[in-house]
N, C-alpha and C positions, 0 to 999 in steps of 0.2 A: 510242718508242725513247729510252732514256736518253742524255743528253748525255755524250759522251766527253771527259774532261779530260786534257790533255797539256801539260806545261810549254812544249813547242815551239809552242804556239799564240801564245806571245810571240815576236815576230820576232827579238829579240836572241838569245834562247836557241836559236831554230831555226837561226840563222846560225853557231853555233859548230861548229868541227871536232868530230868524234865523240869524240876523246880528252878534249877540254876539257869537252864537255857531260857525259860520263860521270863526270868527277871531281865535277861539281857536282850531278848529278841526285839522288844519294841524300840530299842535304841540302836539297833544295827541298821546302817544305811548302805544300800548297795551303790557302788561307784564303778564306773567303767574306766579302766586304766589303759593308757595308750603306750605303745612301744617307745622307750626312751624317757618316759615321764619320771621325774624325780619325786619320791615320796618323802625322803628325809635327806637333808644335807648335813655334812660333817659339822658337829658342834651345835646343831639346831635343837632347840627344846621341842620335844614331840607333844602334840596335843591330842593325837589320835593314834590308835593301833589299827592294823589292817589284817583281816582274815581272808587270804586269797581263796578263790574257788576254782577258776579255770585260767588263771594267769600265773606268771612266774616273776618274782622280784629278786634281783641280784643285790647282794651286799658287797660293796666295793670299798677298798682302802684307796684313798686318793693322796698322792704325794704333792708337795709344794709346787713342783713344776707342772702339775696337772696330769701326770701319768697315773693310771689306776690299775688295780688287779682285783678280780673277784675273789672273795674269801668264803662265800656261801651262797646258796640259792634257797629260796623259800617259795613253796607252792601251797597246794590245798592241804598239805600235812601240817602247816604251821601258822605262824603269826609274824608280822613285821612290827617291831617296836618293843623288844624285850627290855630295853633300858627303862621303860616306864615302870614295869612291875618289879624290876630288880633294884630300883631305887636310884639309878644313876641319872635319870631324866634325859641326858644327852649321850651321844656316841660319836667317836671320831670317824665312823664309817658312813657311807652314803648308800641309800636304797634307791635303785633304779629299776623300772619295769623292763624285764628282759623279753617277756612274751605277753602281748596285750590280752586283756580279758577282764573279768569281773572280780571284785573283792567286796567285803563288807567292812565298813569303817565304824569304829566305836570310840567314843570320847575316852581319853586316857583316864580321867578321874573315875569314870564308871568301872573301868577294868580294875583299877587299883582298889576300889571299894569292895568289889567281889573277891579279889585276890586276898584282901585282908580278912575276909571271913574264914580263912583257912579252909576253903571249900574244895570241891573236886576240881574246880578250875585251877586253883593253886597247884594241886598235885600234877595236873596235866602240863601246866606251863613250866614247872620246874623240870619235869622230865624232858619236855621239848627243848628247853634251854641246854640241858646236858647233851642231847643229841646234836644240837646246833654247834656247840663247842667242839664236839668230835669232828664234825664236818669241817670247821674252820682249821683245826689242827692238822687234819689229814690233807687238806688242800695245800697248806704250807709245806708239808713234807713232799707231796706230789710235785709241786712246782720246783722244788729243789733237786729232787732225785730222779724224776722220770722224764722220758722223752716227750716232745710236744705231741707226737702221735698218740701216746698213751693219755696225756692230759686232755686232748680233744675227745677221745673216746669216753673218758670219765665224765667230762662236761656234758656230752651228748646224752649219756645214760642217766645222769642225775636230772637233767632237764626233762627227759622223756618220762621219768618216774613221776613227774609233777604235772603232766599234761594228759588230757583225754585222747590225744591223737599221736601219731608217729611223725608229725611234721613240725618243724620250727621255722618261723619267719625271722631271719637274722642275717645281716650282712657279714662278710668276712672281717670288715673293719671293726664291727662291734664285737665279734668273737675275739679278735686280737686284743681289744681293750679289756675284755673280761679276763682273758688269760694272761694279760700283761706281757704280750710278745709282739713281734713285728707282723704286719699283715701278710708279708710274703711267706712267713713261716706257716701261717694258717692256710694260705692258698696251697702250699706244697702238701701239708698234711691232709687237708680235705681232698686234694686230688688223689692221693694214695688210697684213701678210703673209698672214693668213688670208683677208682680203677679196678679194685677187687670186688666191687659190687655190694659194699656194705651200706653206702648212702648214695643218694642222687642230690646234686646241688645245682640249682638254676635260679638266677635272678633273686637271690636272697632267700630262697626257700630250700631248706634241708629236709629231705625225706629219708627216714631210716628204712632200708630195704631188708636188712639182715641183722636183727638185734642179737641173736646168739653169736653171730660173727663178731660184733662189737664187744660182747662180753668176753669172748675168747681172746681178744686183742688188748683189752684194757689191763692196767696195772691193778695190784691188790687194793689200792686206795678206794676204789668204788665199792668193793665188797665189804671193806671195813666200815665205811659210812652206812651202807644199806643195812648191814647186820645190826649196827647199833640203833638205827632208827626203828627197825623191826622189833628189837628187844625192848626198847624204852616206850615205844608208841604203838602198842598193839591196839590202842583205842578201845580198850574195855573199860567200862565205868568202874572207878574204884569203889570198893565196898564200904 
């Protein structure tokens, strides 16, 4: 049976009142995003926003020397391109596809026009932005204060929350780039998780075997982020 695609697989779009959704729906273009594809480069003016459905996009801070660290992940709960409706137009971060899949693309000007109506979309996007800022701040704290094992557990759980499966296609080198650490560190941490039966890792495929075990091992940062997303983004239509 073929997979049915629907823009409302994205939770923000699914939460819009019917009239607002119907204004946007004819302009939503489904795109297939490949692993490692760059949607936004640092300092680039955005012309489109993306509503992921079954893919994950990583927001990365890139240093002059080329080193990078992930500051947030975006999946079906959100949108890539908050700088457009926040008025900044550009951002110093880079957006790269972490897990391949589909998204719906919308011209930035159309989004801004709807946002300026002070509509339900504006309400949802502002709350989503607050949740995203929480994720960025907690990621910075986690990277500074917690072990690589805990960071890897946090990263896996946040990724799983944004995917319809319990499997990630991701090399250790890419994970190291996301976390801003050496590949050898990721190899060691992933090996520990595999040894105790929490994950299996083979040829770039990570399968989570024991999610409760990961949740027991992760630092408090995962819970802080999840609680704030749940609080702000219950996806009930505003009255």
